[in-house]
C-alpha positions as CSV (number, residue, x, y, z in Angstrom):
1,X,-23.5,35.5,-34.9
2,X,-23.3,31.8,-34.3
3,X,-24.7,29.6,-37.1
4,X,-27.4,27.0,-36.4
5,X,-24.9,24.1,-37.0
6,X,-22.5,25.7,-34.5
7,X,-25.2,25.9,-31.8
8,X,-26.2,22.3,-32.5
9,X,-22.6,21.1,-32.3
10,X,-22.1,22.9,-28.9
11,X,-25.3,21.3,-27.6
12,X,-24.3,17.9,-28.8
13,X,-20.9,18.3,-27.2
14,X,-22.5,19.3,-23.9
15,X,-24.8,16.3,-24.0
16,X,-21.9,13.9,-24.8
17,X,-19.8,15.4,-22.0
18,X,-22.7,14.9,-19.5
19,X,-23.2,11.3,-20.7
20,X,-19.5,10.8,-20.2
21,X,-19.7,12.1,-16.7
22,X,-22.4,9.7,-15.8
23,X,-20.5,6.8,-17.3
24,X,-17.5,7.9,-15.3
25,X,-19.5,7.8,-12.1
26,X,-20.6,4.3,-12.7
27,X,-17.1,3.2,-13.5
28,X,-17.6,2.6,-17.2
29,X,-14.4,4.3,-18.2
30,X,-14.0,2.9,-21.7
31,X,-17.5,4.1,-22.6
32,X,-17.0,7.4,-20.9
33,X,-13.8,7.9,-22.9
34,X,-15.7,7.5,-26.2
35,X,-18.3,10.1,-25.1
36,X,-15.6,12.6,-24.2
37,X,-13.9,12.0,-27.6
38,X,-17.3,12.7,-29.3
39,X,-17.7,15.9,-27.2
40,X,-14.3,17.0,-28.4
41,X,-15.2,16.2,-32.0
42,X,-18.3,18.4,-31.7
43,X,-16.5,21.2,-29.8
44,X,-12.7,21.0,-30.1
45,X,-12.2,24.4,-28.3
46,X,-13.6,23.4,-24.9
47,X,-10.6,22.6,-22.6
48,X,-12.8,20.9,-20.1
49,X,-13.5,18.0,-22.5
50,X,-9.8,17.3,-22.9
51,X,-9.4,17.3,-19.2
52,X,-12.2,14.9,-18.7
53,X,-10.8,12.7,-21.4
54,X,-7.4,12.8,-19.7
55,X,-9.0,11.7,-16.4
56,X,-10.5,8.7,-18.1
57,X,-7.2,7.8,-19.6
58,X,-5.7,8.0,-16.1
59,X,-8.4,5.6,-14.8
60,X,-7.4,3.3,-17.6
61,X,-3.7,3.7,-16.7
62,X,-2.9,5.1,-20.2
63,X,-0.7,7.9,-18.8
64,X,1.1,8.9,-22.0
65,X,-2.1,9.6,-23.8
66,X,-3.5,11.4,-20.7
67,X,-0.5,13.7,-20.9
68,X,-1.3,14.7,-24.4
69,X,-4.9,15.6,-23.5
70,X,-3.7,17.8,-20.6
71,X,-1.3,19.6,-22.9
72,X,-4.3,20.3,-25.3
73,X,-6.4,21.6,-22.3
74,X,-3.5,23.8,-21.2
75,X,-3.0,25.2,-24.7
76,X,-6.7,26.3,-24.7
77,X,-6.7,27.5,-21.0
78,X,-3.2,28.3,-19.9
79,X,-4.4,29.9,-16.6
80,X,-6.4,27.0,-15.3
81,X,-4.5,25.7,-12.3
82,X,-6.3,22.4,-12.2
83,X,-4.9,21.3,-15.6
84,X,-1.3,21.7,-14.4
85,X,-2.2,19.8,-11.3
86,X,-3.7,17.0,-13.4
87,X,-0.6,16.9,-15.6
88,X,1.5,16.7,-12.5
89,X,-0.5,13.7,-11.3
90,X,0.2,12.0,-14.6
91,X,3.9,12.7,-14.6
92,X,4.1,11.4,-11.0
93,X,2.4,8.2,-12.1
94,X,5.0,7.9,-14.9
95,X,7.8,8.2,-12.3
96,X,8.9,11.7,-13.6
97,X,8.9,13.2,-10.2
98,X,11.0,16.3,-11.0
99,X,8.8,17.1,-13.9
100,X,5.6,16.6,-11.8
101,X,6.9,19.1,-9.2
102,X,7.3,21.7,-11.9
103,X,3.7,21.3,-12.9
104,X,2.5,21.4,-9.2
105,X,4.5,24.6,-8.8
106,X,2.6,26.1,-11.8
107,X,-0.7,25.2,-10.3
108,X,0.4,26.7,-7.0
109,X,1.5,29.9,-8.7
110,X,-2.0,30.3,-10.2
111,X,-3.8,29.1,-7.0
112,X,-1.8,29.0,-3.8
113,X,-4.9,28.2,-1.7
114,X,-5.5,24.6,-2.7
115,X,-4.1,22.2,-0.1
116,X,-4.3,19.3,-2.6
117,X,-1.6,20.9,-4.6
118,X,0.9,21.0,-1.7
119,X,0.0,17.4,-0.8
120,X,0.7,16.2,-4.3
121,X,4.0,18.1,-4.4
122,X,4.9,16.5,-1.0
123,X,4.2,13.0,-2.4
124,X,6.5,13.7,-5.4
125,X,9.2,15.0,-3.1
126,X,8.9,11.8,-0.9
127,X,9.2,9.8,-4.1
128,X,12.5,11.5,-4.6
129,X,13.4,10.6,-1.0
130,X,13.5,14.4,-0.1
131,X,11.5,13.8,3.1
132,X,12.4,17.1,4.9
133,X,11.1,19.1,2.0
134,X,8.0,16.9,1.5
135,X,7.1,17.5,5.2
136,X,7.2,21.2,4.6
137,X,4.7,20.8,1.8
138,X,2.4,18.7,4.0
139,X,2.6,21.3,6.7
140,X,1.5,24.0,4.1
141,X,-1.5,21.8,3.3
142,X,-2.4,21.3,6.9
143,X,-2.1,25.1,7.5
144,X,-4.6,25.7,4.7
145,X,-7.0,23.1,5.8
146,X,-6.3,21.2,9.1
147,X,-9.3,18.9,8.5
148,X,-7.8,16.9,5.6
149,X,-6.7,13.5,7.0
150,X,-4.5,12.6,4.0
151,X,-2.1,15.4,4.8
152,X,-1.4,13.9,8.3
153,X,-1.1,10.4,6.8
154,X,1.4,11.5,4.2
155,X,3.4,13.4,6.8
156,X,3.5,10.4,9.0
157,X,4.8,8.3,6.2
158,X,7.6,10.7,5.5
159,X,8.5,11.0,9.2
160,X,8.9,7.2,9.3
161,X,11.8,7.5,6.7
162,X,13.4,10.1,9.0
163,X,13.1,7.6,11.9
164,X,10.9,10.1,13.8
165,X,8.5,7.4,15.0
166,X,6.9,9.4,17.8
167,X,6.0,12.2,15.5
168,X,4.8,9.8,12.9
169,X,2.5,8.2,15.4
170,X,1.2,11.6,16.4
171,X,0.3,12.4,12.8
172,X,-1.3,9.1,11.9
173,X,-3.3,9.4,15.1
174,X,-4.6,12.7,13.8
175,X,-5.4,11.1,10.4
176,X,-7.4,8.3,12.2
177,X,-9.2,10.9,14.3
178,X,-10.3,12.7,11.2
179,X,-11.2,9.6,9.3
180,X,-11.5,6.4,11.4
181,X,-13.0,4.5,8.4
182,X,-9.9,4.6,6.4
183,X,-8.2,1.2,6.8
184,X,-4.9,2.4,5.4
185,X,-4.6,4.8,8.3
186,X,-5.0,2.0,10.8
187,X,-2.5,-0.2,8.8
188,X,0.1,2.5,9.0
189,X,-0.5,3.0,12.7
190,X,-0.3,-0.8,13.4
191,X,2.9,-0.9,11.5
192,X,4.4,1.9,13.5
193,X,3.3,0.4,16.8
194,X,4.3,-3.2,15.9
195,X,7.4,-3.0,13.8
196,X,8.9,0.3,14.8
197,X,8.1,0.7,18.4
198,X,7.4,-2.8,19.7
199,X,4.1,-1.7,21.2
200,X,2.3,-5.0,20.6
201,X,-0.8,-4.4,22.8
202,X,-1.5,-1.1,21.1
203,X,-0.9,-2.7,17.8
204,X,-3.6,-5.3,18.6
205,X,-6.1,-2.6,19.1
206,X,-5.4,-1.2,15.6
207,X,-5.7,-4.7,14.2
208,X,-9.1,-4.9,15.9
209,X,-10.2,-1.7,14.1
210,X,-8.9,-3.1,10.8
211,X,-10.8,-6.3,11.2
212,X,-13.9,-4.5,12.1
213,X,-13.6,-2.4,8.9
214,X,-12.7,-5.4,6.7
215,X,-13.6,-8.7,8.4
216,X,-13.0,-10.8,5.3
217,X,-9.4,-9.7,4.7
218,X,-7.0,-12.5,5.4
219,X,-4.1,-10.1,5.8
220,X,-5.7,-8.7,9.0
221,X,-5.4,-12.1,10.6
222,X,-1.9,-12.5,9.1
223,X,-0.9,-9.2,10.8
224,X,-2.5,-10.3,14.1
225,X,-0.6,-13.5,13.9
226,X,2.7,-11.6,13.5
227,X,1.8,-9.5,16.5
228,X,1.3,-12.6,18.6
229,X,4.5,-14.1,17.3
230,X,6.4,-10.9,18.3
231,X,4.9,-11.3,21.8
232,X,6.0,-15.0,21.9
233,X,2.4,-16.1,22.0
234,X,2.9,-18.8,19.4
235,X,-0.3,-20.8,19.7
236,X,-2.4,-17.7,19.2
237,X,-0.2,-16.8,16.2
238,X,-0.9,-20.2,14.6
239,X,-4.7,-19.8,15.2
240,X,-4.6,-16.4,13.4
241,X,-2.7,-17.8,10.4
242,X,-5.2,-20.6,10.2
243,X,-8.1,-18.1,10.3
244,X,-6.4,-16.3,7.4
245,X,-6.0,-19.5,5.4
246,X,-9.7,-20.2,5.8
247,X,-10.3,-16.9,4.1
248,X,-7.7,-17.5,1.4
249,X,-5.8,-20.8,1.2
250,X,-3.6,-19.6,-1.6
251,X,-1.4,-17.2,0.3
252,X,2.1,-18.7,0.4
253,X,3.4,-16.4,3.1
254,X,0.8,-17.7,5.6
255,X,2.3,-21.2,5.3
256,X,5.8,-19.8,5.6
257,X,4.9,-18.0,8.8
258,X,3.2,-21.2,10.1
259,X,6.4,-23.1,9.3
260,X,8.5,-20.5,11.2
261,X,6.3,-20.7,14.3
262,X,6.3,-24.5,14.2
263,X,10.1,-24.5,13.9
264,X,10.3,-22.2,16.9
265,X,8.4,-24.8,18.9
266,X,10.5,-27.7,17.6
267,X,7.6,-29.2,15.5
268,X,9.9,-29.7,12.6
269,X,7.8,-32.2,10.6
270,X,4.8,-29.9,10.6
271,X,7.1,-27.1,9.9
272,X,8.4,-28.7,6.7
273,X,4.9,-29.5,5.6
274,X,4.0,-25.9,5.7
275,X,7.2,-24.8,4.0
276,X,6.4,-27.3,1.2
277,X,2.9,-25.7,0.8
278,X,4.5,-22.3,0.6
279,X,6.9,-23.5,-2.1
280,X,4.0,-25.1,-4.1
281,X,2.5,-21.7,-4.3
282,X,5.7,-19.8,-4.8
283,X,8.4,-22.2,-6.0
284,X,11.0,-19.6,-6.8
285,X,11.0,-18.1,-3.3
286,X,14.5,-18.7,-1.9
287,X,13.5,-17.5,1.5
288,X,11.0,-20.3,1.8
289,X,13.5,-22.8,0.5
290,X,16.1,-21.7,3.1
291,X,13.5,-22.0,5.9
292,X,12.6,-25.5,4.8
293,X,16.3,-26.5,4.6
294,X,16.9,-25.2,8.1
295,X,14.0,-27.2,9.5
296,X,15.0,-30.3,7.5
297,X,18.5,-30.1,8.9
298,X,17.1,-30.0,12.5
299,X,14.9,-33.1,11.8
300,X,17.7,-35.1,10.1
301,X,20.4,-34.3,12.6
302,X,18.2,-34.5,15.7
303,X,20.2,-31.6,17.1
304,X,18.8,-29.2,19.6
305,X,19.1,-25.7,18.1
306,X,18.4,-22.4,19.7
307,X,16.4,-20.0,17.6
308,X,18.1,-16.6,17.8
309,X,15.6,-14.4,15.9
310,X,13.0,-14.1,13.2
311,X,13.7,-11.3,10.8
312,X,11.6,-10.6,7.7
313,X,10.2,-14.1,7.5
314,X,13.5,-15.9,7.7
315,X,14.8,-18.0,10.6
316,X,18.2,-17.6,12.1
317,X,19.6,-20.5,14.2
318,X,22.6,-21.1,16.4
319,X,23.9,-24.5,17.0
320,X,24.4,-25.8,20.5
Protein backbone atom coordinates (compact mmCIF):
# COMPACT_ATOMS: atom_id res chain seq x y z
CA UNK A 1 0.00 0.00 0.00
CA UNK A 2 1.45 3.42 -0.97
CA UNK A 3 2.70 5.49 1.93
CA UNK A 4 1.38 9.01 2.54
CA UNK A 5 4.71 10.56 1.54
CA UNK A 6 4.73 8.56 -1.69
CA UNK A 7 1.29 9.84 -2.62
CA UNK A 8 2.36 13.39 -1.79
CA UNK A 9 5.46 13.06 -3.96
CA UNK A 10 3.42 11.77 -6.90
CA UNK A 11 0.98 14.64 -6.51
CA UNK A 12 3.80 17.18 -6.32
CA UNK A 13 5.43 15.66 -9.40
CA UNK A 14 2.21 15.90 -11.40
CA UNK A 15 1.75 19.54 -10.38
CA UNK A 16 5.34 20.37 -11.31
CA UNK A 17 4.92 18.66 -14.66
CA UNK A 18 1.71 20.57 -15.36
CA UNK A 19 3.40 23.84 -14.45
CA UNK A 20 6.25 22.93 -16.78
CA UNK A 21 3.76 22.32 -19.58
CA UNK A 22 2.25 25.78 -19.12
CA UNK A 23 5.67 27.42 -19.10
CA UNK A 24 6.53 25.50 -22.25
CA UNK A 25 3.40 26.82 -23.97
CA UNK A 26 4.40 30.38 -23.12
CA UNK A 27 7.93 29.86 -24.41
CA UNK A 28 9.60 30.03 -20.99
CA UNK A 29 11.84 27.05 -21.63
CA UNK A 30 14.43 27.60 -18.89
CA UNK A 31 11.72 27.83 -16.25
CA UNK A 32 9.88 24.84 -17.70
CA UNK A 33 13.11 22.85 -17.55
CA UNK A 34 13.38 23.55 -13.83
CA UNK A 35 9.83 22.34 -13.22
CA UNK A 36 10.39 19.10 -15.12
CA UNK A 37 13.57 18.52 -13.12
CA UNK A 38 11.56 18.99 -9.92
CA UNK A 39 8.91 16.58 -11.21
CA UNK A 40 11.61 13.97 -11.83
CA UNK A 41 13.00 14.55 -8.34
CA UNK A 42 9.58 13.85 -6.84
CA UNK A 43 8.81 10.89 -9.14
CA UNK A 44 11.95 9.47 -10.83
CA UNK A 45 10.06 6.51 -12.31
CA UNK A 46 7.80 8.48 -14.65
CA UNK A 47 9.23 8.30 -18.17
CA UNK A 48 7.04 11.16 -19.41
CA UNK A 49 8.84 13.66 -17.20
CA UNK A 50 12.20 12.74 -18.74
CA UNK A 51 10.66 13.09 -22.20
CA UNK A 52 9.30 16.53 -21.33
CA UNK A 53 12.67 17.57 -19.95
CA UNK A 54 14.33 16.36 -23.16
CA UNK A 55 11.90 18.44 -25.23
CA UNK A 56 12.87 21.57 -23.30
CA UNK A 57 16.54 20.80 -23.79
CA UNK A 58 15.89 20.52 -27.53
CA UNK A 59 14.18 23.91 -27.47
CA UNK A 60 17.28 25.27 -25.76
CA UNK A 61 19.49 23.48 -28.33
CA UNK A 62 21.18 21.40 -25.64
CA UNK A 63 21.06 18.23 -27.68
CA UNK A 64 23.62 16.14 -25.81
CA UNK A 65 21.71 16.49 -22.55
CA UNK A 66 18.40 15.85 -24.34
CA UNK A 67 19.82 12.57 -25.60
CA UNK A 68 20.54 11.46 -22.04
CA UNK A 69 16.98 12.24 -20.96
CA UNK A 70 15.50 10.21 -23.83
CA UNK A 71 17.71 7.28 -22.87
CA UNK A 72 16.32 7.47 -19.33
CA UNK A 73 12.75 7.57 -20.65
CA UNK A 74 13.42 4.58 -22.92
CA UNK A 75 14.93 2.61 -20.03
CA UNK A 76 11.69 3.09 -18.11
CA UNK A 77 9.33 2.53 -21.07
CA UNK A 78 11.14 0.58 -23.82
CA UNK A 79 7.95 0.06 -25.82
CA UNK A 80 7.02 3.72 -26.18
CA UNK A 81 7.56 4.58 -29.85
CA UNK A 82 7.48 8.35 -29.28
CA UNK A 83 10.65 8.24 -27.17
CA UNK A 84 12.64 6.59 -29.97
CA UNK A 85 11.23 9.19 -32.35
CA UNK A 86 12.34 11.99 -30.03
CA UNK A 87 15.79 10.47 -29.72
CA UNK A 88 15.97 10.28 -33.51
CA UNK A 89 15.14 13.98 -33.77
CA UNK A 90 18.00 14.79 -31.39
CA UNK A 91 20.48 12.62 -33.28
CA UNK A 92 19.44 14.22 -36.56
CA UNK A 93 20.05 17.66 -35.01
CA UNK A 94 23.52 16.49 -33.97
CA UNK A 95 24.25 15.42 -37.56
CA UNK A 96 24.25 11.72 -36.67
CA UNK A 97 21.90 10.83 -39.49
CA UNK A 98 22.59 7.08 -39.65
CA UNK A 99 21.98 6.76 -35.94
CA UNK A 100 18.80 8.82 -36.15
CA UNK A 101 17.46 6.47 -38.84
CA UNK A 102 18.02 3.53 -36.49
CA UNK A 103 15.87 5.23 -33.87
CA UNK A 104 13.15 6.10 -36.39
CA UNK A 105 13.11 2.45 -37.47
CA UNK A 106 12.57 1.39 -33.85
CA UNK A 107 9.67 3.84 -33.58
CA UNK A 108 8.20 2.50 -36.83
CA UNK A 109 8.53 -1.10 -35.61
CA UNK A 110 6.45 -0.20 -32.57
CA UNK A 111 3.99 2.02 -34.45
CA UNK A 112 3.96 1.83 -38.23
CA UNK A 113 0.90 4.05 -38.57
CA UNK A 114 2.46 7.39 -37.68
CA UNK A 115 3.28 9.39 -40.85
CA UNK A 116 5.53 11.72 -38.87
CA UNK A 117 8.01 8.91 -38.33
CA UNK A 118 8.37 8.27 -42.07
CA UNK A 119 8.70 12.00 -42.72
CA UNK A 120 11.50 12.29 -40.18
CA UNK A 121 13.25 9.25 -41.60
CA UNK A 122 12.96 10.79 -45.06
CA UNK A 123 14.61 13.99 -43.82
CA UNK A 124 17.52 12.01 -42.37
CA UNK A 125 17.94 10.13 -45.64
CA UNK A 126 17.92 13.43 -47.54
CA UNK A 127 20.59 14.71 -45.17
CA UNK A 128 22.63 11.68 -46.26
CA UNK A 129 21.90 12.68 -49.89
CA UNK A 130 19.98 9.43 -50.40
CA UNK A 131 17.13 11.19 -52.15
CA UNK A 132 15.59 8.17 -53.88
CA UNK A 133 15.12 6.40 -50.53
CA UNK A 134 13.92 9.58 -48.82
CA UNK A 135 11.18 9.96 -51.43
CA UNK A 136 10.00 6.42 -50.66
CA UNK A 137 9.61 7.41 -47.01
CA UNK A 138 7.68 10.58 -47.90
CA UNK A 139 5.40 8.49 -50.10
CA UNK A 140 4.71 6.18 -47.15
CA UNK A 141 3.80 9.21 -45.05
CA UNK A 142 1.52 10.52 -47.80
CA UNK A 143 -0.19 7.13 -48.14
CA UNK A 144 -0.92 7.08 -44.40
CA UNK A 145 -2.21 10.64 -44.38
CA UNK A 146 -2.48 12.56 -47.68
CA UNK A 147 -3.50 15.74 -45.87
CA UNK A 148 -0.11 16.50 -44.29
CA UNK A 149 1.41 19.34 -46.29
CA UNK A 150 4.93 18.86 -44.94
CA UNK A 151 5.22 15.47 -46.65
CA UNK A 152 4.73 17.03 -50.08
CA UNK A 153 7.10 19.89 -49.27
CA UNK A 154 9.83 17.48 -48.17
CA UNK A 155 9.29 15.34 -51.25
CA UNK A 156 9.51 18.41 -53.52
CA UNK A 157 12.82 19.35 -51.92
CA UNK A 158 14.26 15.87 -52.55
CA UNK A 159 13.03 15.88 -56.14
CA UNK A 160 14.91 19.12 -56.79
CA UNK A 161 18.19 17.37 -56.00
CA UNK A 162 17.23 14.67 -58.50
CA UNK A 163 16.56 17.46 -61.06
CA UNK A 164 12.94 16.33 -61.40
CA UNK A 165 11.64 19.87 -61.44
CA UNK A 166 8.18 19.25 -62.84
CA UNK A 167 7.48 16.65 -60.17
CA UNK A 168 8.93 18.95 -57.54
CA UNK A 169 6.58 21.72 -58.66
CA UNK A 170 3.63 19.34 -58.58
CA UNK A 171 4.41 18.36 -54.99
CA UNK A 172 5.02 21.86 -53.71
CA UNK A 173 1.75 22.90 -55.36
CA UNK A 174 0.03 20.25 -53.27
CA UNK A 175 1.73 21.54 -50.14
CA UNK A 176 0.54 25.08 -50.92
CA UNK A 177 -2.96 23.78 -51.62
CA UNK A 178 -3.08 22.16 -48.19
CA UNK A 179 -1.50 25.08 -46.32
CA UNK A 180 -1.42 28.34 -48.24
CA UNK A 181 -0.34 30.25 -45.12
CA UNK A 182 3.09 28.60 -44.94
CA UNK A 183 5.54 31.06 -46.46
CA UNK A 184 8.26 28.41 -46.78
CA UNK A 185 6.11 26.55 -49.28
CA UNK A 186 5.70 29.67 -51.40
CA UNK A 187 9.45 30.33 -51.19
CA UNK A 188 10.27 26.88 -52.50
CA UNK A 189 7.72 27.22 -55.27
CA UNK A 190 9.12 30.63 -56.24
CA UNK A 191 12.63 29.15 -56.29
CA UNK A 192 11.58 26.30 -58.57
CA UNK A 193 9.78 28.63 -60.95
CA UNK A 194 12.44 31.38 -60.99
CA UNK A 195 15.77 29.61 -60.68
CA UNK A 196 15.09 26.15 -62.05
CA UNK A 197 12.44 26.65 -64.69
CA UNK A 198 12.76 30.31 -65.71
CA UNK A 199 9.01 30.87 -65.31
CA UNK A 200 9.31 34.45 -64.15
CA UNK A 201 5.69 35.54 -64.45
CA UNK A 202 4.55 32.58 -62.34
CA UNK A 203 7.36 33.28 -59.88
CA UNK A 204 6.02 36.82 -59.47
CA UNK A 205 2.66 35.41 -58.42
CA UNK A 206 4.34 33.39 -55.67
CA UNK A 207 6.25 36.46 -54.58
CA UNK A 208 2.91 38.28 -54.30
CA UNK A 209 1.69 35.54 -51.97
CA UNK A 210 4.86 35.74 -49.88
CA UNK A 211 4.58 39.52 -49.59
CA UNK A 212 0.95 39.26 -48.54
CA UNK A 213 1.90 36.82 -45.80
CA UNK A 214 4.93 38.80 -44.62
CA UNK A 215 4.80 42.39 -45.94
CA UNK A 216 7.66 43.64 -43.76
CA UNK A 217 10.19 41.06 -44.93
CA UNK A 218 12.88 42.77 -47.06
CA UNK A 219 13.89 39.47 -48.64
CA UNK A 220 10.55 39.30 -50.44
CA UNK A 221 11.42 42.53 -52.27
CA UNK A 222 14.94 41.21 -52.83
CA UNK A 223 13.53 38.10 -54.48
CA UNK A 224 11.13 40.18 -56.55
CA UNK A 225 14.00 42.36 -57.69
CA UNK A 226 15.92 39.28 -58.78
CA UNK A 227 12.91 38.08 -60.76
CA UNK A 228 12.71 41.42 -62.57
CA UNK A 229 16.47 41.28 -63.18
CA UNK A 230 16.09 37.84 -64.74
CA UNK A 231 13.42 39.29 -67.03
CA UNK A 232 15.69 42.18 -68.03
CA UNK A 233 13.39 44.70 -66.30
CA UNK A 234 16.23 46.50 -64.57
CA UNK A 235 14.48 49.67 -63.43
CA UNK A 236 11.80 47.61 -61.70
CA UNK A 237 14.52 45.49 -60.11
CA UNK A 238 16.21 48.58 -58.68
CA UNK A 239 12.92 49.82 -57.22
CA UNK A 240 12.43 46.49 -55.44
CA UNK A 241 15.94 46.56 -53.97
CA UNK A 242 15.27 50.10 -52.74
CA UNK A 243 12.03 48.92 -51.12
CA UNK A 244 13.95 46.20 -49.35
CA UNK A 245 16.57 48.72 -48.15
CA UNK A 246 13.82 50.88 -46.69
CA UNK A 247 12.85 47.89 -44.56
CA UNK A 248 16.43 46.96 -43.66
CA UNK A 249 19.34 49.18 -44.76
CA UNK A 250 21.96 46.77 -43.38
CA UNK A 251 21.67 43.94 -45.89
CA UNK A 252 24.91 43.92 -47.88
CA UNK A 253 23.55 41.72 -50.66
CA UNK A 254 20.96 44.35 -51.59
CA UNK A 255 23.70 46.90 -52.33
CA UNK A 256 25.60 44.25 -54.24
CA UNK A 257 22.61 43.49 -56.45
CA UNK A 258 21.98 47.19 -56.99
CA UNK A 259 25.61 47.51 -58.04
CA UNK A 260 25.25 44.65 -60.49
CA UNK A 261 22.14 46.11 -62.11
CA UNK A 262 23.72 49.56 -62.33
CA UNK A 263 26.76 47.99 -63.99
CA UNK A 264 24.49 46.26 -66.46
CA UNK A 265 23.11 49.67 -67.44
CA UNK A 266 26.59 51.30 -67.62
CA UNK A 267 26.05 53.45 -64.51
CA UNK A 268 29.46 52.59 -63.18
CA UNK A 269 29.92 55.39 -60.65
CA UNK A 270 26.63 54.56 -58.93
CA UNK A 271 27.51 50.91 -59.21
CA UNK A 272 30.81 51.43 -57.38
CA UNK A 273 29.05 53.40 -54.64
CA UNK A 274 26.75 50.46 -54.00
CA UNK A 275 29.57 47.92 -54.02
CA UNK A 276 31.35 50.13 -51.46
CA UNK A 277 28.26 50.04 -49.23
CA UNK A 278 28.12 46.27 -49.57
CA UNK A 279 31.78 46.04 -48.57
CA UNK A 280 31.26 48.34 -45.59
CA UNK A 281 28.74 45.82 -44.28
CA UNK A 282 30.67 42.73 -45.36
CA UNK A 283 34.33 43.69 -45.88
CA UNK A 284 35.55 40.11 -46.28
CA UNK A 285 33.25 39.27 -49.18
CA UNK A 286 35.51 38.62 -52.16
CA UNK A 287 32.56 38.43 -54.53
CA UNK A 288 31.61 42.03 -53.74
CA UNK A 289 35.23 43.15 -54.13
CA UNK A 290 35.51 41.45 -57.52
CA UNK A 291 32.31 43.13 -58.66
CA UNK A 292 33.62 46.53 -57.57
CA UNK A 293 36.93 45.92 -59.35
CA UNK A 294 35.10 45.05 -62.56
CA UNK A 295 33.01 48.24 -62.42
CA UNK A 296 36.10 50.32 -61.52
CA UNK A 297 38.01 48.99 -64.51
CA UNK A 298 35.15 49.97 -66.79
CA UNK A 299 35.08 53.46 -65.40
CA UNK A 300 38.86 53.94 -65.54
CA UNK A 301 39.42 52.53 -68.98
CA UNK A 302 36.25 53.99 -70.50
CA UNK A 303 35.93 50.80 -72.52
CA UNK A 304 32.59 49.55 -73.68
CA UNK A 305 32.15 46.06 -72.30
CA UNK A 306 29.43 43.59 -72.98
CA UNK A 307 27.90 41.89 -69.99
CA UNK A 308 27.64 38.20 -70.74
CA UNK A 309 25.74 36.99 -67.66
CA UNK A 310 25.00 37.33 -63.99
CA UNK A 311 25.57 34.16 -62.02
CA UNK A 312 25.20 33.87 -58.26
CA UNK A 313 25.60 37.58 -57.66
CA UNK A 314 28.83 37.89 -59.72
CA UNK A 315 29.28 39.79 -62.99
CA UNK A 316 30.98 38.22 -65.98
CA UNK A 317 32.22 40.55 -68.72
CA UNK A 318 33.61 40.22 -72.22
CA UNK A 319 35.84 42.93 -73.67
CA UNK A 320 34.98 44.41 -77.06
